[in-house]
Biopython code that builds the backbone (N, CA, C, O; Angstrom):
import numpy as np
from Bio.PDB.StructureBuilder import StructureBuilder

atoms = [
    (1, "MET", "N", (0.841, -1.161, 0.000)),
    (1, "MET", "CA", (0.000, 0.000, 0.000)),
    (1, "MET", "C", (0.889, 1.227, 0.000)),
    (1, "MET", "O", (1.857, 1.316, 0.756)),
    (2, "GLN", "N", (0.557, 2.139, -0.830)),
    (2, "GLN", "CA", (1.316, 3.383, -0.920)),
    (2, "GLN", "C", (0.489, 4.539, -0.383)),
    (2, "GLN", "O", (-0.705, 4.647, -0.663)),
    (3, "ILE", "N", (1.124, 5.387, 0.380)),
    (3, "ILE", "CA", (0.469, 6.590, 0.872)),
    (3, "ILE", "C", (1.307, 7.766, 0.394)),
    (3, "ILE", "O", (2.485, 7.882, 0.730)),
    (4, "ASN", "N", (0.691, 8.627, -0.388)),
    (4, "ASN", "CA", (1.395, 9.769, -0.966)),
    (4, "ASN", "C", (0.866, 11.073, -0.389)),
    (4, "ASN", "O", (0.594, 12.008, -1.141)),
    (5, "GLY", "N", (0.720, 11.153, 0.872)),
    (5, "GLY", "CA", (0.217, 12.373, 1.486)),
    (5, "GLY", "C", (-1.203, 12.178, 1.982)),
    (5, "GLY", "O", (-1.833, 11.169, 1.667)),
    (6, "PRO", "N", (-1.718, 13.130, 2.758)),
    (6, "PRO", "CA", (-3.033, 12.967, 3.359)),
    (6, "PRO", "C", (-4.181, 13.000, 2.353)),
    (6, "PRO", "O", (-5.268, 12.517, 2.668)),
    (7, "ALA", "N", (-3.989, 13.532, 1.193)),
    (7, "ALA", "CA", (-5.081, 13.649, 0.235)),
    (7, "ALA", "C", (-5.129, 12.500, -0.744)),
    (7, "ALA", "O", (-6.127, 12.336, -1.446)),
    (8, "HIS", "N", (-4.086, 11.702, -0.814)),
    (8, "HIS", "CA", (-4.032, 10.676, -1.857)),
    (8, "HIS", "C", (-3.790, 9.299, -1.235)),
    (8, "HIS", "O", (-2.639, 8.908, -1.042)),
    (9, "VAL", "N", (-4.863, 8.554, -0.919)),
    (9, "VAL", "CA", (-4.768, 7.207, -0.358)),
    (9, "VAL", "C", (-5.372, 6.245, -1.362)),
    (9, "VAL", "O", (-6.481, 6.464, -1.850)),
    (10, "HIS", "N", (-4.654, 5.191, -1.668)),
    (10, "HIS", "CA", (-5.164, 4.192, -2.604)),
    (10, "HIS", "C", (-6.334, 3.436, -1.982)),
    (10, "HIS", "O", (-6.510, 3.442, -0.763)),
    (11, "GLY", "N", (-7.119, 2.796, -2.814)),
    (11, "GLY", "CA", (-8.274, 2.035, -2.365)),
    (11, "GLY", "C", (-7.872, 0.718, -1.710)),
    (11, "GLY", "O", (-6.687, 0.469, -1.490)),
    (12, "PRO", "N", (-8.846, -0.116, -1.402)),
    (12, "PRO", "CA", (-8.563, -1.385, -0.728)),
    (12, "PRO", "C", (-7.694, -2.300, -1.581)),
    (12, "PRO", "O", (-7.758, -2.280, -2.810)),
    (13, "GLN", "N", (-6.907, -3.075, -0.921)),
    (13, "GLN", "CA", (-6.028, -4.018, -1.607)),
    (13, "GLN", "C", (-6.308, -5.422, -1.079)),
    (13, "GLN", "O", (-6.839, -5.587, 0.020)),
    (14, "ALA", "N", (-5.951, -6.419, -1.860)),
    (14, "ALA", "CA", (-6.166, -7.812, -1.474)),
    (14, "ALA", "C", (-5.254, -8.177, -0.303)),
    (14, "ALA", "O", (-4.136, -7.675, -0.182)),
    (15, "ILE", "N", (-5.755, -9.052, 0.544)),
    (15, "ILE", "CA", (-4.961, -9.536, 1.676)),
    (15, "ILE", "C", (-4.345, -10.858, 1.263)),
    (15, "ILE", "O", (-5.053, -11.780, 0.859)),
    (16, "ASN", "N", (-3.040, -10.950, 1.364)),
    (16, "ASN", "CA", (-2.316, -12.169, 1.009)),
    (16, "ASN", "C", (-1.801, -12.846, 2.273)),
    (16, "ASN", "O", (-1.480, -12.181, 3.258)),
    (17, "ALA", "N", (-1.727, -14.157, 2.235)),
    (17, "ALA", "CA", (-1.195, -14.919, 3.368)),
    (17, "ALA", "C", (0.289, -14.631, 3.514)),
    (17, "ALA", "O", (0.951, -14.309, 2.528)),
    (18, "PRO", "N", (0.814, -14.736, 4.702)),
    (18, "PRO", "CA", (2.263, -14.540, 4.886)),
    (18, "PRO", "C", (3.040, -15.536, 4.039)),
    (18, "PRO", "O", (2.603, -16.666, 3.822)),
    (19, "HIS", "N", (4.187, -15.102, 3.570)),
    (19, "HIS", "CA", (4.993, -15.946, 2.694)),
    (19, "HIS", "C", (5.490, -17.199, 3.395)),
    (19, "HIS", "O", (5.563, -18.260, 2.776)),
    (20, "HIS", "N", (5.832, -17.098, 4.670)),
    (20, "HIS", "CA", (6.377, -18.253, 5.391)),
    (20, "HIS", "C", (5.309, -19.333, 5.582)),
    (20, "HIS", "O", (5.653, -20.514, 5.626)),
    (21, "ALA", "N", (4.037, -18.977, 5.695)),
    (21, "ALA", "CA", (2.980, -19.979, 5.868)),
    (21, "ALA", "C", (2.812, -20.800, 4.595)),
    (21, "ALA", "O", (2.592, -22.010, 4.655)),
    (22, "THR", "N", (2.917, -20.143, 3.448)),
    (22, "THR", "CA", (2.783, -20.851, 2.177)),
    (22, "THR", "C", (3.949, -21.813, 1.983)),
    (22, "THR", "O", (3.753, -22.944, 1.538)),
    (23, "ARG", "N", (5.153, -21.373, 2.311)),
    (23, "ARG", "CA", (6.326, -22.230, 2.144)),
    (23, "ARG", "C", (6.276, -23.422, 3.099)),
    (23, "ARG", "O", (6.642, -24.534, 2.718)),
    (24, "ALA", "N", (5.830, -23.202, 4.322)),
    (24, "ALA", "CA", (5.773, -24.287, 5.309)),
    (24, "ALA", "C", (4.779, -25.354, 4.880)),
    (24, "ALA", "O", (5.054, -26.545, 5.018)),
    (25, "SER", "N", (3.629, -24.944, 4.362)),
    (25, "SER", "CA", (2.648, -25.933, 3.942)),
    (25, "SER", "C", (3.131, -26.683, 2.707)),
    (25, "SER", "O", (2.848, -27.872, 2.554)),
    (26, "GLN", "N", (3.857, -26.000, 1.828)),
    (26, "GLN", "CA", (4.404, -26.674, 0.647)),
    (26, "GLN", "C", (5.505, -27.651, 1.065)),
    (26, "GLN", "O", (5.601, -28.744, 0.507)),
    (27, "ALA", "N", (6.327, -27.276, 2.031)),
    (27, "ALA", "CA", (7.403, -28.155, 2.494)),
    (27, "ALA", "C", (6.828, -29.384, 3.183)),
    (27, "ALA", "O", (7.352, -30.487, 3.027)),
    (28, "ALA", "N", (5.760, -29.200, 3.939)),
    (28, "ALA", "CA", (5.141, -30.333, 4.621)),
    (28, "ALA", "C", (4.527, -31.296, 3.614)),
    (28, "ALA", "O", (4.584, -32.512, 3.799)),
    (29, "ALA", "N", (3.946, -30.762, 2.561)),
    (29, "ALA", "CA", (3.335, -31.605, 1.537)),
    (29, "ALA", "C", (4.404, -32.342, 0.732)),
    (29, "ALA", "O", (4.146, -33.423, 0.203)),
    (30, "ALA", "N", (5.606, -31.763, 0.638)),
    (30, "ALA", "CA", (6.661, -32.369, -0.167)),
    (30, "ALA", "C", (7.386, -33.492, 0.579)),
    (30, "ALA", "O", (8.069, -34.291, -0.061)),
    (31, "GLN", "N", (7.265, -33.582, 1.905)),
    (31, "GLN", "CA", (7.966, -34.623, 2.661)),
    (31, "GLN", "C", (7.345, -35.986, 2.384)),
    (31, "GLN", "O", (6.122, -36.120, 2.355)),
    (32, "PRO", "N", (8.175, -36.982, 2.184)),
    (32, "PRO", "CA", (7.634, -38.333, 1.997)),
    (32, "PRO", "C", (7.021, -38.864, 3.292)),
    (32, "PRO", "O", (7.381, -38.421, 4.383)),
    (33, "SER", "N", (6.112, -39.795, 3.168)),
    (33, "SER", "CA", (5.404, -40.318, 4.334)),
    (33, "SER", "C", (6.292, -41.175, 5.230)),
    (33, "SER", "O", (5.889, -41.498, 6.347)),
    (34, "SER", "N", (7.482, -41.554, 4.782)),
    (34, "SER", "CA", (8.376, -42.364, 5.598)),
    (34, "SER", "C", (8.900, -41.580, 6.802)),
    (34, "SER", "O", (9.371, -42.180, 7.768)),
    (35, "PHE", "N", (8.825, -40.254, 6.756)),
    (35, "PHE", "CA", (9.271, -39.430, 7.871)),
    (35, "PHE", "C", (8.187, -39.236, 8.920)),
    (35, "PHE", "O", (8.456, -38.661, 9.974)),
    (36, "ALA", "N", (6.993, -39.689, 8.665)),
    (36, "ALA", "CA", (5.901, -39.524, 9.620)),
    (36, "ALA", "C", (6.209, -40.312, 10.893)),
    (36, "ALA", "O", (6.674, -41.450, 10.828)),
    (37, "GLN", "N", (5.953, -39.712, 12.027)),
    (37, "GLN", "CA", (6.230, -40.362, 13.300)),
    (37, "GLN", "C", (4.921, -40.786, 13.940)),
    (37, "GLN", "O", (3.891, -40.129, 13.788)),
    (38, "ALA", "N", (4.982, -41.886, 14.652)),
    (38, "ALA", "CA", (3.812, -42.369, 15.371)),
    (38, "ALA", "C", (3.671, -41.602, 16.678)),
    (38, "ALA", "O", (4.657, -41.098, 17.215)),
    (39, "ASP", "N", (2.469, -41.516, 17.182)),
    (39, "ASP", "CA", (2.233, -40.880, 18.473)),
    (39, "ASP", "C", (2.874, -41.715, 19.572)),
    (39, "ASP", "O", (2.964, -42.939, 19.468)),
    (40, "GLN", "N", (3.318, -41.038, 20.626)),
    (40, "GLN", "CA", (4.003, -41.728, 21.711)),
    (40, "GLN", "C", (3.564, -41.111, 23.034)),
    (40, "GLN", "O", (3.399, -39.895, 23.136)),
    (41, "VAL", "N", (3.380, -41.944, 24.029)),
    (41, "VAL", "CA", (3.016, -41.478, 25.368)),
    (41, "VAL", "C", (4.105, -41.929, 26.327)),
    (41, "VAL", "O", (4.453, -43.109, 26.374)),
    (42, "ASP", "N", (4.639, -40.986, 27.091)),
    (42, "ASP", "CA", (5.638, -41.296, 28.112)),
    (42, "ASP", "C", (4.978, -41.127, 29.473)),
    (42, "ASP", "O", (4.404, -40.077, 29.765)),
    (43, "ILE", "N", (5.059, -42.155, 30.298)),
    (43, "ILE", "CA", (4.458, -42.121, 31.628)),
    (43, "ILE", "C", (5.574, -41.976, 32.652)),
    (43, "ILE", "O", (6.529, -42.751, 32.660)),
    (44, "SER", "N", (5.443, -40.983, 33.508)),
    (44, "SER", "CA", (6.477, -40.716, 34.510)),
    (44, "SER", "C", (6.483, -41.814, 35.566)),
    (44, "SER", "O", (5.490, -42.519, 35.743)),
    (45, "PRO", "N", (7.605, -41.955, 36.266)),
    (45, "PRO", "CA", (7.658, -42.945, 37.358)),
    (45, "PRO", "C", (6.613, -42.657, 38.441)),
    (45, "PRO", "O", (6.064, -43.579, 39.044)),
    (46, "GLU", "N", (6.346, -41.380, 38.677)),
    (46, "GLU", "CA", (5.347, -41.020, 39.684)),
    (46, "GLU", "C", (3.963, -41.500, 39.271)),
    (46, "GLU", "O", (3.212, -42.027, 40.092)),
    (47, "ALA", "N", (3.627, -41.315, 37.995)),
    (47, "ALA", "CA", (2.325, -41.760, 37.500)),
    (47, "ALA", "C", (2.218, -43.280, 37.560)),
    (47, "ALA", "O", (1.152, -43.812, 37.867)),
    (48, "SER", "N", (3.304, -43.977, 37.271)),
    (48, "SER", "CA", (3.304, -45.437, 37.370)),
    (48, "SER", "C", (3.065, -45.874, 38.810)),
    (48, "SER", "O", (2.328, -46.827, 39.062)),
    (49, "PHE", "N", (3.695, -45.167, 39.758)),
    (49, "PHE", "CA", (3.517, -45.483, 41.173)),
    (49, "PHE", "C", (2.064, -45.284, 41.601)),
    (49, "PHE", "O", (1.506, -46.107, 42.326)),
    (50, "VAL", "N", (1.463, -44.196, 41.151)),
    (50, "VAL", "CA", (0.064, -43.926, 41.497)),
    (50, "VAL", "C", (-0.842, -45.003, 40.905)),
    (50, "VAL", "O", (-1.786, -45.445, 41.560)),
    (51, "ALA", "N", (-0.564, -45.427, 39.682)),
    (51, "ALA", "CA", (-1.373, -46.476, 39.052)),
    (51, "ALA", "C", (-1.265, -47.786, 39.836)),
    (51, "ALA", "O", (-2.262, -48.484, 40.021)),
    (52, "GLU", "N", (-0.061, -48.115, 40.293)),
    (52, "GLU", "CA", (0.122, -49.335, 41.088)),
    (52, "GLU", "C", (-0.595, -49.219, 42.431)),
    (52, "GLU", "O", (-1.191, -50.186, 42.906)),
    (53, "ALA", "N", (-0.536, -48.042, 43.039)),
    (53, "ALA", "CA", (-1.194, -47.841, 44.338)),
    (53, "ALA", "C", (-2.704, -47.981, 44.215)),
    (53, "ALA", "O", (-3.362, -48.469, 45.135)),
    (54, "ARG", "N", (-3.247, -47.562, 43.099)),
    (54, "ARG", "CA", (-4.701, -47.678, 42.899)),
    (54, "ARG", "C", (-5.146, -49.127, 42.737)),
    (54, "ARG", "O", (-6.317, -49.443, 42.947)),
    (55, "GLU", "N", (-4.233, -49.997, 42.369)),
    (55, "GLU", "CA", (-4.570, -51.407, 42.188)),
    (55, "GLU", "C", (-4.458, -52.206, 43.489)),
    (55, "GLU", "O", (-4.831, -53.378, 43.531)),
    (56, "LEU", "N", (-3.946, -51.575, 44.546)),
    (56, "LEU", "CA", (-3.831, -52.271, 45.827)),
    (56, "LEU", "C", (-5.215, -52.540, 46.405)),
    (56, "LEU", "O", (-6.155, -51.787, 46.147)),
    (57, "PRO", "N", (-5.345, -53.610, 47.186)),
    (57, "PRO", "CA", (-6.656, -53.905, 47.788)),
    (57, "PRO", "C", (-7.029, -52.841, 48.814)),
    (57, "PRO", "O", (-6.170, -52.124, 49.327)),
    (58, "ASP", "N", (-8.315, -52.754, 49.099)),
    (58, "ASP", "CA", (-8.811, -51.788, 50.073)),
    (58, "ASP", "C", (-8.256, -52.077, 51.465)),
    (58, "ASP", "O", (-7.878, -53.208, 51.773)),
    (59, "VAL", "N", (-8.215, -51.051, 52.293)),
    (59, "VAL", "CA", (-7.742, -51.195, 53.667)),
    (59, "VAL", "C", (-8.785, -51.949, 54.480)),
    (59, "VAL", "O", (-9.978, -51.653, 54.416)),
    (60, "ARG", "N", (-8.320, -52.912, 55.232)),
    (60, "ARG", "CA", (-9.219, -53.681, 56.109)),
    (60, "ARG", "C", (-9.308, -52.960, 57.446)),
    (60, "ARG", "O", (-8.466, -53.151, 58.324)),
    (61, "GLN", "N", (-10.321, -52.140, 57.591)),
    (61, "GLN", "CA", (-10.462, -51.316, 58.784)),
    (61, "GLN", "C", (-10.578, -52.145, 60.058)),
    (61, "GLN", "O", (-10.110, -51.725, 61.116)),
    (62, "ASP", "N", (-11.201, -53.325, 59.964)),
    (62, "ASP", "CA", (-11.326, -54.166, 61.149)),
    (62, "ASP", "C", (-9.958, -54.631, 61.646)),
    (62, "ASP", "O", (-9.711, -54.689, 62.851)),
    (63, "ARG", "N", (-9.075, -54.962, 60.702)),
    (63, "ARG", "CA", (-7.722, -55.413, 61.067)),
    (63, "ARG", "C", (-6.907, -54.258, 61.650)),
    (63, "ARG", "O", (-6.176, -54.437, 62.624)),
    (64, "VAL", "N", (-7.037, -53.076, 61.051)),
    (64, "VAL", "CA", (-6.329, -51.899, 61.550)),
    (64, "VAL", "C", (-6.779, -51.582, 62.972)),
    (64, "VAL", "O", (-5.950, -51.284, 63.832)),
    (65, "ALA", "N", (-8.084, -51.644, 63.227)),
    (65, "ALA", "CA", (-8.615, -51.360, 64.565)),
    (65, "ALA", "C", (-8.108, -52.372, 65.584)),
    (65, "ALA", "O", (-7.795, -52.010, 66.719)),
    (66, "ALA", "N", (-8.025, -53.641, 65.186)),
    (66, "ALA", "CA", (-7.546, -54.683, 66.103)),
    (66, "ALA", "C", (-6.084, -54.458, 66.463)),
    (66, "ALA", "O", (-5.699, -54.614, 67.622)),
    (67, "ILE", "N", (-5.265, -54.092, 65.477)),
    (67, "ILE", "CA", (-3.836, -53.852, 65.735)),
    (67, "ILE", "C", (-3.653, -52.606, 66.597)),
    (67, "ILE", "O", (-2.810, -52.592, 67.494)),
    (68, "LYS", "N", (-4.439, -51.553, 66.330)),
    (68, "LYS", "CA", (-4.359, -50.357, 67.171)),
    (68, "LYS", "C", (-4.696, -50.686, 68.620)),
    (68, "LYS", "O", (-4.043, -50.194, 69.541)),
    (69, "ALA", "N", (-5.694, -51.502, 68.818)),
    (69, "ALA", "CA", (-6.078, -51.885, 70.178)),
    (69, "ALA", "C", (-4.953, -52.656, 70.860)),
    (69, "ALA", "O", (-4.691, -52.456, 72.046)),
    (70, "GLN", "N", (-4.286, -53.541, 70.110)),
    (70, "GLN", "CA", (-3.170, -54.304, 70.671)),
    (70, "GLN", "C", (-2.000, -53.382, 71.034)),
    (70, "GLN", "O", (-1.358, -53.565, 72.068)),
    (71, "ILE", "N", (-1.733, -52.404, 70.187)),
    (71, "ILE", "CA", (-0.634, -51.466, 70.461)),
    (71, "ILE", "C", (-0.949, -50.651, 71.703)),
    (71, "ILE", "O", (-0.087, -50.467, 72.562)),
    (72, "GLU", "N", (-2.174, -50.163, 71.803)),
    (72, "GLU", "CA", (-2.563, -49.347, 72.964)),
    (72, "GLU", "C", (-2.511, -50.151, 74.266)),
    (72, "GLU", "O", (-2.178, -49.609, 75.319)),
    (73, "SER", "N", (-2.838, -51.433, 74.192)),
    (73, "SER", "CA", (-2.822, -52.252, 75.408)),
    (73, "SER", "C", (-1.421, -52.769, 75.738)),
    (73, "SER", "O", (-1.200, -53.309, 76.822)),
    (74, "GLY", "N", (-0.465, -52.606, 74.802)),
    (74, "GLY", "CA", (0.907, -53.018, 75.056)),
    (74, "GLY", "C", (1.198, -54.470, 74.746)),
    (74, "GLY", "O", (2.274, -54.953, 75.098)),
    (75, "ILE", "N", (0.286, -55.197, 74.099)),
    (75, "ILE", "CA", (0.526, -56.613, 73.799)),
    (75, "ILE", "C", (0.932, -56.856, 72.345)),
    (75, "ILE", "O", (1.155, -58.000, 71.951)),
    (76, "TYR", "N", (1.029, -55.813, 71.560)),
    (76, "TYR", "CA", (1.338, -56.009, 70.129)),
    (76, "TYR", "C", (2.811, -56.313, 69.916)),
    (76, "TYR", "O", (3.147, -57.227, 69.163)),
    (77, "GLU", "N", (3.679, -55.580, 70.552)),
    (77, "GLU", "CA", (5.118, -55.740, 70.326)),
    (77, "GLU", "C", (5.664, -56.884, 71.173)),
    (77, "GLU", "O", (5.896, -56.746, 72.374)),
    (78, "THR", "N", (5.857, -58.003, 70.514)),
    (78, "THR", "CA", (6.468, -59.154, 71.190)),
    (78, "THR", "C", (7.878, -59.341, 70.631)),
    (78, "THR", "O", (8.208, -58.781, 69.585)),
    (79, "ASP", "N", (8.685, -60.099, 71.299)),
    (79, "ASP", "CA", (10.043, -60.349, 70.825)),
    (79, "ASP", "C", (10.037, -61.033, 69.466)),
    (79, "ASP", "O", (10.880, -60.731, 68.621)),
    (80, "ASP", "N", (9.104, -61.947, 69.243)),
    (80, "ASP", "CA", (9.027, -62.648, 67.956)),
    (80, "ASP", "C", (8.686, -61.680, 66.822)),
    (80, "ASP", "O", (9.275, -61.749, 65.743)),
    (81, "LYS", "N", (7.747, -60.792, 67.068)),
    (81, "LYS", "CA", (7.356, -59.829, 66.032)),
    (81, "LYS", "C", (8.492, -58.850, 65.734)),
    (81, "LYS", "O", (8.735, -58.517, 64.574)),
    (82, "LEU", "N", (9.183, -58.393, 66.767)),
    (82, "LEU", "CA", (10.298, -57.478, 66.552)),
    (82, "LEU", "C", (11.429, -58.151, 65.783)),
    (82, "LEU", "O", (12.046, -57.535, 64.914)),
    (83, "GLU", "N", (11.701, -59.411, 66.102)),
    (83, "GLU", "CA", (12.750, -60.145, 65.394)),
    (83, "GLU", "C", (12.376, -60.365, 63.934)),
    (83, "GLU", "O", (13.224, -60.231, 63.051)),
    (84, "ALA", "N", (11.119, -60.701, 63.674)),
    (84, "ALA", "CA", (10.658, -60.889, 62.293)),
    (84, "ALA", "C", (10.747, -59.573, 61.508)),
    (84, "ALA", "O", (11.140, -59.567, 60.342)),
    (85, "ALA", "N", (10.380, -58.464, 62.152)),
    (85, "ALA", "CA", (10.463, -57.161, 61.489)),
    (85, "ALA", "C", (11.909, -56.795, 61.189)),
    (85, "ALA", "O", (12.208, -56.271, 60.116)),
    (86, "LEU", "N", (12.803, -57.064, 62.125)),
    (86, "LEU", "CA", (14.219, -56.776, 61.916)),
    (86, "LEU", "C", (14.792, -57.635, 60.793)),
    (86, "LEU", "O", (15.550, -57.138, 59.961)),
    (87, "ASP", "N", (14.439, -58.916, 60.763)),
    (87, "ASP", "CA", (14.905, -59.799, 59.681)),
    (87, "ASP", "C", (14.412, -59.306, 58.337)),
    (87, "ASP", "O", (15.161, -59.279, 57.360)),
    (88, "SER", "N", (13.159, -58.919, 58.293)),
    (88, "SER", "CA", (12.594, -58.405, 57.035)),
    (88, "SER", "C", (13.302, -57.134, 56.596)),
    (88, "SER", "O", (13.588, -56.955, 55.412)),
    (89, "PHE", "N", (13.586, -56.256, 57.542)),
    (89, "PHE", "CA", (14.296, -55.007, 57.243)),
    (89, "PHE", "C", (15.696, -55.285, 56.709)),
    (89, "PHE", "O", (16.120, -54.673, 55.729)),
    (90, "LEU", "N", (16.406, -56.193, 57.340)),
    (90, "LEU", "CA", (17.763, -56.531, 56.903)),
    (90, "LEU", "C", (17.763, -57.189, 55.531)),
    (90, "LEU", "O", (18.677, -56.970, 54.735)),
    (91, "ASP", "N", (16.742, -57.994, 55.250)),
    (91, "ASP", "CA", (16.636, -58.618, 53.928)),
    (91, "ASP", "C", (16.453, -57.556, 52.838)),
    (91, "ASP", "O", (16.991, -57.690, 51.739)),
    (92, "GLU", "N", (15.698, -56.510, 53.147)),
    (92, "GLU", "CA", (15.485, -55.446, 52.174)),
    (92, "GLU", "C", (16.764, -54.652, 51.914)),
    (92, "GLU", "O", (16.969, -54.160, 50.805)),
    (93, "LEU", "N", (17.609, -54.525, 52.908)),
    (93, "LEU", "CA", (18.869, -53.798, 52.738)),
    (93, "LEU", "C", (19.866, -54.577, 51.895)),
    (93, "LEU", "O", (20.694, -53.985, 51.203)),
    (94, "ALA", "N", (19.790, -55.886, 51.949)),
    (94, "ALA", "CA", (20.761, -56.719, 51.223)),
    (94, "ALA", "C", (20.491, -56.760, 49.748)),
    (94, "ALA", "O", (21.219, -57.418, 49.004)),
]
sb = StructureBuilder()
sb.init_structure("model")
sb.init_model(0)
sb.init_chain("A")
sb.init_seg("    ")
for serial, (resi, resn, name, xyz) in enumerate(atoms, 1):
    if name == "N":
        sb.init_residue(resn, " ", resi, " ")
    sb.init_atom(name, np.array(xyz, "f"), 0.0, 1.0, " ", f" {name:<3s}", serial, name[0])
structure = sb.get_structure()
């Protein structure tokens, strides 16, 4: 569009697409289909952990209440249970 002073303005002109958009669409059309990539989904370790946690069985509230009662009364922690817990802990470290 040319402007030659305040009294002389040309009429409307056609609107053309940007040059880079035309070239990009032509370049995309010219690429062979062998370069096409398949869709891919990457799942984070955190998301995998949450998915595994959701598959765990429901909490048995009756069992939890029974163990809490044993702990409060002082009969839950026996030497056998402590030894089994320690063995299990040591096995996990190895």
